[in-house]
N, C-alpha and C positions, 0 to 999 in steps of 0.2 A: 307433273304433277305436286296437285298439294295435296299433299299428307295432312293436313288436319281435314283438308275435309272430308277427310275417308271416318271421319275420328268422331263421336256425336261430345259437344262441350263439357259437357256437364265429368267428362273420364277425364282432364285433363286434371282438373285437381288430383288424381289416383293418380296424375303419367305425376307430378312433384309430391306424391307421397312418397311413391318408390323410387324416385330420384332422393329421395333424404334414405329411408332403408335403403337404399342399398349405398350408399357412405359410412351408415354404420356397419352394415352387415362388411363393410370391408375391411374399415378401422378403426374398427369398436372391437371382432374378433377373431377369432386363429382360422374363419372355416378359409379353404384354398381358392381363388380369389373364381376361379373355369363357375362354380358352383352357385355365382351373385347369381345369372345370368338366368339360371332354369330358378332359382328360389325368386326372382321379381316374375319370371313367368307365372308359374302358379299364381302365385298371390294374382297379381292382375287378373288371373283368371276368373279368379273363386271373384277377389273385389266387386271386379266385372261386370260377372255376376245375378250377384248376391245385387248390385244396385238397382240395374236391367229389372230383376222380379220384382224387387215394389216400385218401381218407375212405370213400368210398362205398363199402355193400356191398352193393352187382348189379351182376353179371356181364353180357358183351357188349353189344346196344345196350343196353338199360336206363339201358348205366354212360355210356355214352356219353348220351344225353336226362336223367341225371342227371346229371353232374357239367357239361356248355354248357348244356344250355336251362335244367333250375330252376335251378340254381345260377349258372354262371354267369351267362346274359344278367339272367334276374328277381331274385335272391336279389343280382348285384352293383350292382341300376341299384338298388334300396333301402337299398345298405351304403352307395355312392356319394353317395345324399341325403343324407346323414342329416348329414355333414361338412360341404356346399353348401350347404345349409335350413338347419344348424343356425347357421351362419357366418355367415350372408347375416341369419339373427333377431340371436343375438346384438350384430353388426357394424349392424343397422341402429335398436335398442334404442340401446342409446348414442349413435350420431350422433344422432339424432331423435325417440327415444322420451324411455320411461316413469327411465331407470337416469343418463338428464343430464339430468334435467327437476331427480332427486334431488335432484343432485352438487350443481347449484346453486342452489339453497333449503336447503342444511345449508354452503355456503362465505357466502349471504348475511346468513345469520347468527351 
């Protein structure tokens, strides 16, 4: 399944912004690291809802459903998942997986 097909293309900018915000929160604040995913999810829902409200082609009740439910909750969840799970995957591969083993092998040679 192609995850990028589930996300509107304009929301990928929000995902990049959230990646930067998550890095700043992780390295510049003293917040508990497990709170970062929740903070990014809340920011993503708010940003995607606002973006969906101002870019929606619908009027009336359909605009509310499009902005809050589709853009805010569904798109916001997927957009927040990209930086959170992307960071965890890359960090896990570096710390425990393939990337670190390859660099150790190169250092031995």
